[in-house]
TORZA-193827 format. One line per 10 residues: number of its first residue (from 1); their letters; for each residue x, y, z of C-alpha. Coordinates in steps of 0.001 Angstrom, whole numbers, always signed. Layout:
N
NUM> A> X/Y/Z; ...
***
This chain:
931
1> MGKKEKKETK> +49719/+199333/+136609; +46976/+196822/+136686; +46669/+194413/+139464; +48238/+191027/+138876; +45891/+188160/+138925; +46903/+184835/+140500; +46741/+181834/+138183; +44701/+178997/+139451; +46325/+175516/+139347; +44063/+172686/+138372
11> APPSDVFDTL> +44171/+169657/+140584; +45172/+166365/+138847; +42392/+163960/+138096; +41560/+161591/+140843; +42232/+158487/+138750; +45832/+159407/+137813; +48818/+157950/+139750; +51318/+160491/+140871; +54871/+160186/+139548; +57117/+158115/+141824
21> TIDAQQAATC> +60893/+158306/+141768; +62619/+155152/+143056; +66334/+154737/+143838; +66946/+151039/+143069; +69980/+149619/+144875; +69946/+146056/+143517; +69795/+144454/+140083; +66889/+142300/+141200; +64793/+145452/+141589; +65482/+146473/+137975
31> ILMLESGEED> +64627/+142987/+136769; +61269/+143308/+138537; +60780/+146579/+136715; +61168/+144721/+133383; +57673/+143371/+133963; +56238/+146870/+133957; +53818/+147949/+131246; +55260/+151476/+131005; +57759/+152075/+128204; +59616/+154698/+130190
41> VLSKACEALY> +60121/+152333/+133119; +61266/+149534/+130836; +63668/+151792/+128995; +65235/+153167/+132164; +65473/+149721/+133729; +67324/+148438/+130633; +69655/+151433/+130771; +70488/+150635/+134393; +71048/+146965/+133598; +73293/+147913/+130648
51> KFVEKGDENK> +75559/+149923/+132945; +75581/+147049/+135414; +76434/+144398/+132789; +79144/+146538/+131245; +81160/+146367/+134460; +82178/+142690/+134179; +81349/+139065/+133456; +80332/+138422/+137063; +77419/+140811/+136634; +76319/+138940/+133484
61> KTLLDLGAVD> +76209/+135715/+135433; +74244/+137464/+138209; +71564/+138660/+135782; +71370/+135185/+134270; +70763/+133665/+137685; +68077/+136280/+138396; +66199/+135313/+135232; +66847/+138482/+133258; +67311/+136653/+129942; +63681/+135668/+129608
71> HLLKLLQHDD> +62506/+139231/+130259; +64990/+140657/+127785; +63946/+138204/+125064; +60381/+139452/+125413; +61491/+143071/+125293; +63442/+142448/+122059; +60037/+142182/+120392; +58465/+145164/+122197; +56524/+147668/+120147; +58495/+150643/+121440
81> RMVRRNACMV> +61724/+151329/+119515; +63483/+152739/+122560; +62664/+149674/+124661; +63834/+147326/+121903; +67057/+149272/+121523; +67936/+149319/+125227; +66985/+145680/+125699; +69094/+144740/+122668; +72101/+146551/+124158; +71843/+144581/+127407
91> FGLMTSHPDV> +71220/+141306/+125589; +74121/+141821/+123204; +76578/+142241/+126069; +75238/+139297/+128016; +75720/+136845/+125098; +79488/+137049/+125508; +79162/+134888/+128657; +79379/+131126/+127912; +76638/+130215/+130402; +74271/+132631/+128693
101> RKMLRKREDT> +75047/+131089/+125292; +74520/+127622/+126716; +71125/+128640/+128006; +70148/+130336/+124731; +70847/+127185/+122709; +67619/+125812/+124115; +65625/+128877/+123006; +64878/+128484/+119331; +63312/+131971/+119101; +66575/+133767/+119972
111> IPCLISLISP> +68272/+133739/+116546; +65201/+134799/+114499; +64558/+137626/+116942; +68112/+138940/+116665; +68111/+138695/+112864; +64882/+140724/+112749; +66606/+143511/+114679; +69163/+143905/+111856; +66497/+145031/+109425; +67012/+148511/+107907
121> EEDTLCHEFS> +64042/+149908/+109822; +65706/+149365/+113173; +67966/+151729/+115038; +71730/+151699/+114421; +72352/+150599/+117995; +70057/+147636/+117398; +72169/+146737/+114383; +75343/+147018/+116418; +74318/+144934/+119414; +72288/+142421/+117451
131> ALALSSLSHD> +75334/+141764/+115265; +77395/+141544/+118470; +75016/+138941/+119853; +75073/+136958/+116610; +78868/+137125/+116629; +78971/+135658/+120125; +76368/+133021/+119436; +78045/+131929/+116183; +80859/+130272/+118141; +78518/+127307/+118706
141> YANKVMIYEN> +77897/+125038/+115743; +74162/+124650/+116494; +73728/+128419/+116424; +75604/+128633/+113120; +73039/+126339/+111577; +70201/+128441/+112969; +71708/+131653/+111621; +72240/+130064/+108225; +68707/+128656/+108054; +67116/+132002/+109058
151> DGMEALIRCL> +68962/+133977/+106351; +71228/+135605/+108871; +74136/+135687/+106418; +72239/+137991/+104049; +71333/+140386/+106876; +74926/+140489/+108132; +76312/+141136/+104643; +73918/+144060/+104324; +75314/+145518/+107551; +78859/+145485/+106125
161> GASDPDVQKN> +77975/+148623/+104172; +76741/+150504/+107226; +78237/+153875/+108063; +78749/+152988/+111703; +82135/+151284/+112214; +80848/+149286/+115225; +78139/+147762/+113059; +80762/+146893/+110453; +83066/+145347/+113050; +80420/+143185/+114688
171> SVDAISSLLQ> +78937/+142105/+111367; +82227/+141082/+109790; +83205/+139342/+113024; +79997/+137303/+112923; +80570/+136470/+109248; +84180/+135494/+109968; +82986/+133086/+112633; +80343/+131638/+110314; +82941/+131102/+107582; +84535/+128344/+109628
181> DFQARTAIRD> +81754/+126166/+108221; +81973/+125180/+104541; +78280/+125891/+103925; +78788/+129533/+104843; +81659/+129794/+102332; +79302/+128817/+99553; +76535/+131106/+100838; +78716/+134189/+101016; +79722/+133730/+97369; +76121/+133257/+96265
191> QNGIAPILEL> +75056/+136397/+98152; +77938/+138541/+96788; +79522/+139022/+100188; +83173/+138792/+99109; +83352/+142335/+97692; +82091/+144088/+100876; +84572/+142170/+102990; +87404/+143071/+100609; +86330/+146721/+100807; +86661/+146635/+104588
201> TKSEYPVIQE> +90414/+146063/+104212; +90540/+149765/+103288; +88891/+150802/+106548; +90567/+153394/+108722; +90158/+151145/+111750; +92837/+148446/+112063; +90589/+146118/+114049; +88085/+146048/+111194; +90884/+145427/+108693; +92208/+142552/+110757
211> IALVALERLT> +88809/+140854/+111090; +88167/+141359/+107372; +91491/+139723/+106501; +90697/+136782/+108776; +87351/+136409/+107006; +89097/+136534/+103620; +91556/+133870/+104775; +88700/+131552/+105630; +86616/+132125/+102543; +89616/+131755/+100174
221> QDAENRAAFR> +90020/+128180/+101343; +87309/+127420/+98784; +88481/+127182/+95152; +85390/+128902/+93715; +85734/+131733/+96210; +89337/+132184/+95103; +88169/+132508/+91516; +85616/+135174/+92544; +88323/+136898/+94579; +90569/+137071/+91485
231> ELNGLTQLVQ> +87753/+138604/+89446; +87442/+141347/+92055; +91148/+142161/+91548; +91754/+141046/+95100; +95302/+139836/+94455; +96461/+143260/+93384; +94837/+144868/+96405; +96561/+142390/+98701; +99977/+143104/+97192; +99360/+146843/+97554
241> FIGNPEFKDL> +98239/+146278/+101125; +101471/+144405/+101891; +103463/+147213/+100278; +101852/+149881/+102470; +104045/+150432/+105548; +101135/+151924/+107474; +99600/+148452/+107706; +102752/+146612/+108686; +101086/+145091/+111740; +98480/+143502/+109465
251> HVFAVVVLSN> +100800/+142310/+106711; +100938/+138812/+108160; +97169/+138386/+107769; +97328/+139624/+104179; +100138/+137186/+103400; +98080/+134299/+104772; +95199/+135245/+102454; +97636/+135473/+99570; +98984/+132056/+100475; +95533/+130525/+99977
261> CLEDLESVET> +95089/+132257/+96643; +98465/+131127/+95307; +97402/+127493/+95483; +95702/+127994/+92106; +97757/+128184/+88965; +95467/+130927/+87663; +96236/+133070/+90711; +99973/+132587/+90307; +99798/+133517/+86626; +97573/+136505/+87377
271> IKESGGLTKL> +99833/+137923/+90058; +102884/+137319/+87861; +101389/+139022/+84792; +100234/+142014/+86808; +103706/+142471/+88284; +102435/+141705/+91745; +104782/+138773/+92233; +107808/+140924/+91514; +106571/+143553/+93948; +105892/+140913/+96575
281> VAYITDIPPP> +109424/+139578/+96236; +110734/+143136/+96529; +108702/+143781/+99685; +109997/+140576/+101259; +113646/+141115/+100340; +113556/+144893/+100993; +115047/+145456/+97540; +113271/+147819/+95080; +111849/+145868/+92141; +113513/+146417/+88743
291> EDDGEKKKAG> +111335/+148301/+86237; +111009/+147049/+82701; +111112/+149357/+79678; +107325/+149506/+79310; +106831/+150666/+82858; +109577/+153263/+82534; +107993/+154745/+79385; +104578/+154780/+81005; +105962/+156416/+84101; +107869/+158931/+81974
301> GKEKGKGAKS> +104722/+159941/+80090; +102873/+160527/+83323; +105724/+162573/+84779; +105572/+165081/+81911; +101941/+165925/+82621; +102409/+166380/+86343; +103707/+169278/+88334; +106961/+169400/+90181; +105275/+168748/+93476; +103456/+165633/+92376
311> DKKGKVEETE> +106569/+164465/+90523; +108605/+164735/+93676; +105950/+162910/+95684; +105717/+160089/+93159; +109486/+159765/+93097; +109581/+159394/+96829; +106893/+156727/+96721; +108757/+154717/+94081; +112213/+154862/+95607; +111443/+154500/+99279
321> LVPTLPDVKQ> +110892/+150952/+100487; +110145/+150343/+104141; +111495/+147007/+105432; +108828/+144479/+106295; +108670/+142741/+109639; +110369/+139341/+110118; +107023/+137645/+110677; +105830/+138941/+107314; +108946/+137634/+105584; +108508/+134272/+107275
331> HAAKAIGRAA> +104849/+133898/+106308; +105511/+135160/+102791; +108217/+132556/+102277; +105857/+129878/+103585; +103087/+131171/+101304; +105250/+130900/+98205; +106524/+127524/+99341; +102936/+126385/+99770; +102090/+127588/+96286; +105153/+125796/+94920
341> KSTENKKVLH> +103788/+122396/+95920; +102001/+122354/+92568; +104202/+121437/+89608; +102558/+124052/+87376; +103076/+126721/+90018; +106743/+125778/+90341; +107275/+126562/+86696; +105614/+129989/+86966; +107457/+130851/+90183; +110748/+129736/+88668
351> EAEVEKMFIH> +110205/+132100/+85745; +109753/+134876/+88311; +113096/+133823/+89911; +111677/+133508/+93393; +114681/+131305/+94252; +116776/+134476/+94420; +114471/+135846/+97108; +114910/+132720/+99234; +118678/+132742/+98821; +118705/+136423/+99808
361> LFNHEDVKVQ> +116764/+135603/+102981; +119466/+133079/+103986; +121421/+136039/+105357; +118550/+137410/+107445; +119253/+137792/+111144; +116070/+136013/+112205; +116495/+132230/+112289; +112799/+131621/+111678; +112964/+133664/+108484; +115972/+131645/+107366
371> AAAVEALGVM> +114198/+128381/+108126; +111080/+129446/+106215; +113174/+130524/+103219; +115160/+127283/+103218; +112000/+125221/+103520; +110381/+127033/+100599; +113556/+126667/+98558; +113479/+122946/+99282; +109995/+122763/+97786; +111156/+124660/+94714
381> AEFGLSRDSI> +114141/+122291/+94461; +111760/+119508/+93500; +111608/+121225/+90096; +114533/+120259/+87876; +115191/+123731/+86458; +115135/+125215/+89941; +117855/+122796/+91094; +120173/+124066/+88393; +119287/+127708/+89039; +119893/+127459/+92780
391> SKWEGMEPLV> +123383/+126172/+92121; +123981/+128925/+89568; +122811/+131623/+91991; +125229/+130349/+94677; +122637/+128848/+96940; +124503/+125619/+97717; +127294/+127058/+99851; +125075/+128678/+102526; +122999/+125502/+102698; +126105/+123382/+103310
401> KMLKKEDLHE> +127244/+125814/+106006; +123906/+125422/+107757; +124696/+121728/+108297; +127149/+122745/+111003; +124481/+124584/+113015; +123402/+121475/+114890; +121796/+123424/+117750; +119289/+125162/+115413; +116983/+122209/+114856; +114320/+123939/+112772
411> LLEAATLALA> +116880/+125438/+110413; +118785/+122166/+110200; +115650/+120212/+109299; +114846/+122672/+106510; +118442/+122680/+105213; +118710/+118887/+105063; +115342/+118644/+103317; +116406/+121244/+100752; +119692/+119445/+100086; +117842/+116136/+99775
421> NLTEGSANNI> +115756/+117609/+96958; +118699/+119449/+95414; +120840/+116319/+95158; +118186/+114215/+93466; +119457/+113563/+89958; +121849/+116529/+89999; +125500/+115541/+89719; +126579/+119190/+89821; +124907/+119854/+93175; +126338/+116624/+94574
431> REIVNFGGVE> +129863/+117672/+93671; +129299/+121134/+95133; +128459/+119570/+98494; +131742/+117665/+98316; +133669/+120793/+97290; +132234/+122803/+100177; +133202/+120096/+102686; +129731/+118802/+103388; +130526/+115082/+103531; +131937/+115152/+107066
441> SLIALLSHSK> +129017/+117277/+108277; +126488/+114897/+106761; +128070/+111833/+108358; +128117/+113611/+111700; +124391/+114387/+111373; +123588/+110665/+111278; +123952/+110780/+115071; +121768/+113880/+115510; +119000/+113928/+118109; +116250/+114912/+115637
451> DTVISNTCVI> +114801/+112047/+113626; +113829/+114333/+110751; +117416/+115509/+110374; +118709/+111928/+110324; +116097/+110888/+107787; +116879/+113775/+105436; +120611/+113154/+105817; +120173/+109517/+104787; +118342/+110681/+101667; +121140/+113122/+100814
461> LTNMSTQEDV> +123809/+110452/+101180; +121739/+108004/+99145; +121446/+110551/+96341; +125169/+111262/+96489; +126011/+107566/+96198; +124922/+107627/+92554; +128265/+109230/+91670; +130972/+106592/+91951; +133850/+108894/+92916; +131694/+110667/+95495
471> RNDIQKAGII> +130535/+107335/+96865; +134127/+106247/+97337; +134899/+109448/+99239; +131891/+108946/+101495; +132875/+105335/+102136; +136353/+106418/+103131; +134844/+108972/+105516; +133253/+106152/+107531; +129683/+106009/+106302; +129306/+102264/+106970
481> SALLTPLNSQ> +129875/+102484/+110709; +127908/+105739/+110961; +124790/+104072/+109544; +124485/+101847/+112612; +122920/+104688/+114604; +119961/+105312/+112271; +119520/+101573/+111757; +118947/+101186/+115498; +116455/+104067/+115599; +112876/+103519/+116714
491> NCDVQAKAAM> +111507/+105919/+114100; +110086/+104138/+111054; +110983/+106902/+108613; +114582/+106922/+109816; +114780/+103144/+109543; +113414/+103176/+105995; +115800/+105881/+104803; +118757/+104258/+106577; +118012/+100921/+104898; +118066/+102616/+101502
501> AVASFVIDVD> +121396/+104224/+102378; +122781/+100810/+103315; +121624/+99401/+99991; +123378/+102271/+98208; +126749/+101924/+99926; +127211/+98153/+100357; +127455/+97462/+96645; +131221/+96962/+97057; +132733/+93801/+98484; +134822/+95611/+101092
511> CRTDFRNIGG> +131847/+97633/+102313; +129716/+94533/+102631; +132476/+92882/+104623; +132811/+95899/+106914; +129070/+96102/+107353; +128936/+92441/+108272; +131865/+92682/+110686; +130486/+95651/+112631; +127168/+93870/+113192; +125044/+95929/+110826
521> LVPLVAMLES> +123124/+92888/+109652; +121530/+92399/+113069; +119310/+95535/+113043; +118786/+95214/+109300; +117348/+91711/+109609; +115268/+92810/+112609; +113725/+95561/+110457; +112258/+92899/+108180; +109630/+92266/+110862; +108546/+95908/+110962
531> ADDSVRRNSS> +104851/+96689/+110597; +105687/+99695/+108409; +105540/+98949/+104693; +108383/+101288/+103702; +110705/+99887/+106374; +109937/+96334/+105361; +110372/+97118/+101663; +113634/+99045/+102003; +115193/+96591/+104439; +114324/+93742/+102073
541> WAVSICAVDE> +116065/+95571/+99272; +119131/+96161/+101458; +119196/+92473/+102431; +119049/+91455/+98782; +122045/+93707/+98060; +123999/+92405/+101046; +123233/+88798/+100134; +125275/+89030/+96938; +128198/+87649/+98943; +127814/+84123/+100229
551> PTAMVVASLG> +129367/+84869/+103668; +126942/+87746/+104170; +124034/+85618/+103019; +124993/+82947/+105526; +125031/+85490/+108367; +121600/+86754/+107332; +120328/+83189/+107299; +121795/+82508/+110740; +119965/+85588/+112056; +116655/+84155/+110879
561> GIETLQAIQL> +116372/+86204/+107702; +115008/+83337/+105628; +112444/+82514/+108276; +111251/+86117/+108515; +110993/+86559/+104758; +109000/+83355/+104485; +106542/+84645/+107076; +106167/+87857/+105093; +105519/+85941/+101897; +102682/+84107/+103626
571> SSSRKNAFTE> +100863/+87398/+104205; +98951/+88833/+101259; +99118/+92348/+102716; +102784/+92412/+103773; +104574/+90691/+100921; +106021/+92653/+98022; +108482/+92246/+95182; +111408/+93297/+97360; +110834/+90619/+99995; +110521/+88059/+97217
581> AALDRLLNHN> +113807/+89206/+95675; +115573/+89127/+99052; +114349/+85612/+99797; +115377/+84434/+96350; +118842/+85939/+96779; +119303/+84286/+100183; +118129/+80914/+98980; +120475/+81094/+96003; +123326/+80882/+98533; +121603/+78115/+100493
591> LSAKYALTGF> +120331/+75840/+97767; +119690/+72994/+100148; +117114/+75108/+101931; +115791/+76425/+98617; +115071/+72985/+97222; +113571/+71942/+100555; +111336/+74981/+100769; +110335/+75362/+97145; +110783/+71943/+95610; +112265/+73757/+92635
601> LGSDNLIGDE> +115705/+74581/+91282; +116461/+76732/+88280; +119402/+76657/+85932; +121365/+79563/+87420; +121719/+78124/+90941; +125108/+76455/+90891; +125082/+73822/+93570; +128433/+73525/+95298; +130009/+70764/+97310; +128053/+69205/+100135
611> FYDCGRLSQG> +124698/+70323/+98835; +121912/+68329/+100417; +118172/+68088/+100029; +115907/+67399/+102973; +112781/+67335/+100830; +109887/+69725/+100919; +109477/+70946/+104478; +106093/+70763/+106132; +104652/+72921/+108892; +106602/+72334/+112088
621> AHVKPLTSLL> +109816/+71173/+110420; +113035/+72884/+111449; +115424/+74473/+108998; +118998/+75144/+109892; +121316/+77686/+108211; +124037/+76110/+106139; +126938/+77457/+108185; +125392/+76310/+111424; +124595/+72929/+109953; +128264/+72287/+109346
631> EDDSHLFQHV> +129375/+73709/+112700; +126688/+73424/+115358; +123774/+71030/+115188; +121902/+72762/+118007; +121203/+76111/+116331; +117896/+75487/+114570; +115059/+77678/+113410; +111589/+76607/+112442; +110270/+76583/+108892; +107270/+78793/+108309
641> DTEYVLRSMT> +106295/+78630/+104629; +105594/+75409/+102772; +103892/+76835/+99721; +106490/+79365/+98559; +107749/+78403/+95058; +110298/+80131/+92849; +109763/+79580/+89145; +113080/+79818/+87380; +115186/+77678/+85056; +118439/+78915/+86433
651> NQIQDGFYDM> +119462/+76446/+89163; +122412/+74218/+88289; +123349/+71119/+90260; +127003/+70935/+91227; +129240/+68574/+93149; +128032/+67698/+96608; +124297/+67809/+95823; +122185/+65136/+97483; +118466/+64500/+97845; +117284/+63124/+101180
661> GATRPGPKFQ> +113588/+63217/+100300; +110703/+65142/+101693; +110807/+65758/+105432; +107655/+65100/+107371; +106378/+67362/+110105; +108790/+67445/+112989; +112170/+66201/+111676; +115185/+68439/+111609; +116936/+69632/+108515; +120232/+67825/+109121
671> PLEALCKKEV> +123680/+68396/+107671; +125200/+65891/+105282; +127820/+64874/+107821; +125150/+63944/+110338; +123246/+62022/+107700; +126352/+60029/+106794; +126982/+59057/+110426; +123442/+57903/+111082; +122722/+54201/+111256; +120940/+52582/+108362
681> DQKRPVLLIN> +117168/+52880/+108709; +114047/+52073/+106709; +113563/+55601/+105400; +114211/+56638/+101815; +117886/+57212/+101070; +119576/+60559/+100710; +120585/+61035/+97080; +124004/+62637/+96760; +125501/+64521/+93813; +129250/+64461/+94279
691> PAPERGSSPK> +131202/+63356/+91169; +134644/+62442/+92498; +137004/+59439/+92214; +137337/+56907/+94990; +139917/+57860/+97567; +142845/+55479/+98080; +142663/+55394/+101857; +140204/+53021/+103392; +137778/+54388/+105878; +139029/+54480/+109433
701> PPLEQTIKDD> +137501/+51842/+111692; +135351/+52938/+114563; +136908/+54160/+117766; +135954/+51014/+119761; +137662/+48694/+117270; +140756/+50889/+117281; +140980/+50678/+121017; +140537/+46878/+120994; +143285/+46455/+118431; +145617/+48725/+120357
711> VKPNTKGSRS> +145191/+46842/+123597; +145466/+43313/+122043; +148376/+41459/+123648; +151518/+40888/+121569; +151869/+37144/+120833; +155018/+37060/+118777; +157836/+39153/+120073; +157296/+39542/+123783; +157902/+37296/+126724; +154497/+38052/+127998
721> GRDSKSPEVK> +153122/+36668/+124749; +154934/+33417/+125147; +153848/+33233/+128729; +150265/+33707/+127645; +150394/+30658/+125384; +151821/+28189/+127914; +150673/+27728/+131455; +153009/+28922/+134104; +154788/+26114/+135946; +155452/+26867/+139552
731> KPSRNVTSSS> +158632/+25544/+141037; +159105/+25200/+144720; +161433/+27916/+146064; +164483/+27000/+148053; +163883/+29615/+150665; +161687/+32561/+151619; +164049/+35194/+150291; +164079/+33847/+146750; +160248/+33597/+146822; +159794/+37260/+147885
741> KARSRKEKDE> +162197/+38441/+145203; +160206/+36611/+142574; +156957/+38236/+143736; +158549/+41672/+143725; +159792/+41203/+140150; +156343/+40064/+139048; +154654/+43125/+140555; +157069/+45411/+138743; +156332/+43659/+135462; +152585/+44012/+135974
751> EKEREEEEQR> +152900/+47683/+136845; +154989/+48258/+133766; +152401/+46499/+131605; +149633/+48629/+133059; +151535/+51804/+132268; +152139/+50677/+128721; +148446/+49823/+128317; +147389/+53255/+129584; +149860/+54881/+127206; +148437/+52963/+124259
761> LREAEEASQK> +144890/+53960/+125241; +145876/+57649/+125392; +147542/+57425/+122001; +144464/+55749/+120544; +142186/+58463/+121916; +144429/+61221/+120575; +144502/+59581/+117169; +140711/+59264/+117183; +140341/+62927/+118216; +142624/+64025/+115391
771> ENDKPFVPPA> +140570/+61978/+112983; +137365/+63638/+114172; +138910/+67098/+113827; +139563/+66542/+110147; +137056/+68206/+107779; +134210/+66034/+106658; +134552/+64596/+103173; +131327/+63454/+101502; +131183/+60055/+99804; +132635/+60045/+96314
781> DPQLLKYIDE> +130700/+59067/+93209; +133118/+57774/+90528; +130249/+56384/+88471; +128686/+59861/+88141; +132069/+61145/+87089; +132076/+58565/+84265; +128566/+59640/+83293; +129730/+63231/+82999; +132688/+62257/+80824; +130430/+60191/+78576
791> VNEKIMPLPT> +127870/+62992/+78279; +130569/+65534/+77449; +131887/+63237/+74752; +128646/+62096/+73108; +125830/+64538/+73876; +127451/+67934/+74263; +128666/+68079/+70605; +125102/+67729/+69275; +124111/+70786/+67209; +120831/+71831/+68857
801> TREQVVALAR> +119541/+72034/+72381; +116499/+69949/+71451; +118722/+67090/+70314; +120821/+67374/+73461; +117714/+67202/+75666; +116362/+64137/+73867; +119712/+62341/+73947; +120293/+63167/+77591; +116840/+61870/+78560; +117527/+58592/+76809
811> FVASKMGGAI> +120963/+58375/+78417; +119478/+58883/+81892; +116807/+56267/+81281; +119392/+53753/+80106; +121382/+54189/+83312; +118312/+53930/+85546; +116750/+50724/+84330; +115346/+51680/+80926; +111876/+52720/+79858; +108884/+51781/+82027
821> ARGQVAQFSW> +105442/+51498/+80497; +102729/+53755/+81847; +100875/+52033/+84621; +103760/+49630/+85289; +105723/+51844/+87678; +104306/+49981/+90680; +105602/+46703/+89261; +109035/+48164/+88590; +111326/+46766/+91259; +113404/+49707/+92393
831> ELPISQLKYE> +113090/+49763/+96192; +114805/+46436/+96857; +118029/+47255/+94927; +118251/+50613/+96681; +117778/+48981/+100075; +120531/+46516/+99233; +122827/+49421/+98354; +122097/+51052/+101696; +123055/+47965/+103628; +126066/+47217/+101442
841> RKSNVLPIGA> +127392/+50725/+101984; +126115/+50798/+105567; +124851/+54329/+104969; +121620/+56136/+104231; +123493/+58399/+101796; +123716/+56946/+98298; +125587/+58540/+95411; +123253/+58964/+92468; +125651/+57070/+90207; +125363/+53943/+92338
851> IKTGIHLHRA> +121629/+53632/+91657; +120829/+51468/+88636; +117046/+51172/+89054; +115475/+54578/+89518; +112095/+56199/+88999; +110978/+59809/+88546; +112828/+61424/+91415; +116124/+59628/+90684; +116024/+60236/+86940; +115016/+63894/+87212
861> LLFKALGDRI> +117867/+64517/+89646; +120391/+62769/+87382; +119069/+64653/+84339; +119495/+67966/+86159; +122996/+67103/+87376; +124188/+66049/+83906; +122364/+68858/+82114; +124110/+71476/+84234; +127495/+70061/+83199; +126856/+70416/+79469
871> GVGCTLERGE> +124948/+73707/+79563; +121419/+72376/+79061; +119210/+74731/+81016; +116541/+72843/+82892; +114601/+72952/+86118; +114254/+70368/+88828; +110765/+70251/+90330; +109506/+67957/+93034; +105945/+66693/+93221; +104084/+64343/+95483
881> YNRAWNTVLL> +104636/+60591/+95909; +108246/+60424/+94654; +107401/+62401/+91543; +109955/+64805/+90095; +110445/+66211/+86607; +112535/+68531/+84500; +111260/+71469/+82465; +113150/+72976/+79525; +112519/+75997/+77301; +112878/+75269/+73591
891> FDDDENGKIK> +112287/+77259/+70437; +110169/+76024/+67552; +111177/+76571/+63937; +108922/+78136/+61334; +108541/+77012/+57719; +111720/+78826/+56718; +113746/+77230/+59467; +113923/+80405/+61563; +113457/+80426/+65313; +109988/+81370/+66538
901> FPPKSFIVDT> +109624/+83467/+69651; +108782/+83127/+72456; +110218/+79780/+73586; +107839/+77132/+74832; +108020/+75109/+78007; +108365/+71319/+77772; +108511/+68552/+80368; +111144/+65945/+79627; +109995/+62320/+79781; +112716/+60156/+81306
911> MHEPGELLRA> +110405/+57320/+82336; +107907/+56001/+79809; +109140/+57193/+76422; +112572/+58620/+77182; +113297/+61683/+75096; +109685/+62641/+74458; +108980/+66356/+75088; +105574/+67101/+76602; +104137/+70584/+76286; +103799/+71892/+79840
921> DTPEAEQYKR> +100192/+72987/+79310; +98926/+69645/+78013; +97049/+66884/+79866; +99891/+64479/+79110; +102301/+66685/+81002; +99947/+66932/+83966; +99531/+63185/+83951; +103310/+62727/+83986; +103543/+64815/+87156; +100907/+62835/+89021
931> L> +100170/+59231/+89891
***
């Protein structure tokens, strides 16, 4: 053997640093190492920091405080791939901390740097953690804009096709977060990102499937994205996904995506034509879908070409149906109900008989599933054909039974809403509710604690009131008193629906009386002042229905209903046709107030006894309800509207009408009785319409005169009378005893006289009290009664209305002093005779028949009063400065003598040329109405 030679070891060069191994115990040491220029040191330092950060969020905050973020940002752009990768791993984990994200918002170079690391040339780990960082940063809106502006969406979509599942997860998560912004929804469609996301629903990792479904839910909120999703056959894939029991935990997310898609009619038609809707219904109801003949033949042809094994497998797949979870059923019912909000979709869904699915879910054990099914069925019930089908498929009975489950609020709200839609215009469904005993349950629900339940119940009862026999049954069950609870609610929707229910059930006299007696008018009138438009509108309609009866109208007026409605009419934003109708109806039962407020009476307002006119009220005047005027002079309410005018030709003057002129600001609207008792003053007289014969009994003298007459000494038949005429002659008494006896007798006589006087005073007071307790009788007007007889005899038989109007105008003028030339009204002496009448009658109230010299206001009033008696329709309108006039509607005749429509309006001249008819739109007519 040769001798072994020893190898010589060369010494390292003198300028080379020997390798140094350091055991770093603190993170700060590693951060210092990040400033090294050696790639190996940087890589190992990043690896150590990655392990440290992975332990918890506290470590991320520690590195942030030590300034590690700035070093890592520099290393993300390092030339060495290994350094970039390790730095990206640390940076990706740190971005999950909110303080780190807050700090990075100020660094504009962060997003572009991360997007560059997703390029295909980079390592897979760079893709993973860069996408993770972008996913974390995309929670802030400012970062979303930066990602979008730096083409980050395109880079993330490219990563969706990566082979690494972590890259897929982080990329789709970042995209899902970006899709919360509408700009990203448009960008993902333009960059063809919908298909890769849909493909991820087939991933073997459930977390990726879930994130992909969330992304699909967000992007399908855009209509154009839904159209692109349909072109990719996404609806079919979703239905298949829901039918796969392996993905049962993710079915809810798929149903939510499907819910967005079903908003479009095209999607509903597509899923119906492909059979997906039938399968979806089968999956939800756990009932295998029926196969049509075409599918059976197709399946049969396939079965012949397959082996026994595949045939058996296919048979198992077709027959077995795994029940879906309750949450899936609930969201599916809500999805279909959401799709059914469109009328076109309702028709398509009805053809697929989805109502059967909802009725089947009524028997599900989960209450939330039942509530969702009932709610969706209620939406479908808005479609007329669906209402009939639901009744045919026995869906009414379980809904009525649900009304008794008062403790299940969510289910009860859905059931009442469904019944409200089912009873709209469907007499059959209404009668089924009655047959199943639902009336008592509905009335009981009016006192429920949930406002939504009460509101829906009011709608149901309102719909049921359209059938007369059903309405009678509900009235007998006590609906009137039960409505007090919702009327006193603080919820505006409940108040509005309750007011409509009141209007539906008080159309009968007995119901109106009951409603008035139980105090229902109080909250109803208070609702007129509501700030909610629907409450104000519906309560006005209910008031107009209640005011058909005069007693009810008087109660409404006493509660301030007229005052409130006038205030509403003053507002351009609050007034509506219903408030106008309610005010008109109330004033028709209080014509004195109507003529005072409007200065206008039409031909259909029949003025009864004791009607009085206080003139047009000004701001600050006080109006008093008619009942209170006749009972209590202290209950006043202030007038609010002076410009409100009703234009109608339907007010007729009847017995008891009187005109007291226009009230000035401040005076009270006084009753006729008070006006008759007032002393004569210098004001214009009250003009009374009360055709009646003179009463035989003379008016009772005043109380003071009665007392004086009663206490007047008797001068004819009593000894005291004789003694009063002759002076008493004193005779000297014989002795003291006879003198004392005489004084004693005299004292007894005086005491007796005092007692008799007191007795007479008491009797006089009692008689006066009885006289005051008698009902007030207005002054009679026998002359007006003669006028009426004369008009009935001479004018009423005339053949045409035009002739009657002309003759009546001339008749009125002849009774009021004859024609007066234009411009001579001021010289016409009419005030002095009227003043003489006032002082002759010792009253400010003058019957219209007693006036022989009258001007515009007297003649117009007499024309109206007489015209109403013979059926001549005319208005009575008051102007300024004692002006008043009558308007009539008359037809013209054509060349052939036929009536020409429409009728034209004419003002009747009773002053200057009695009988002349002035077209209402001419200058002559305007001149007649003014000075």
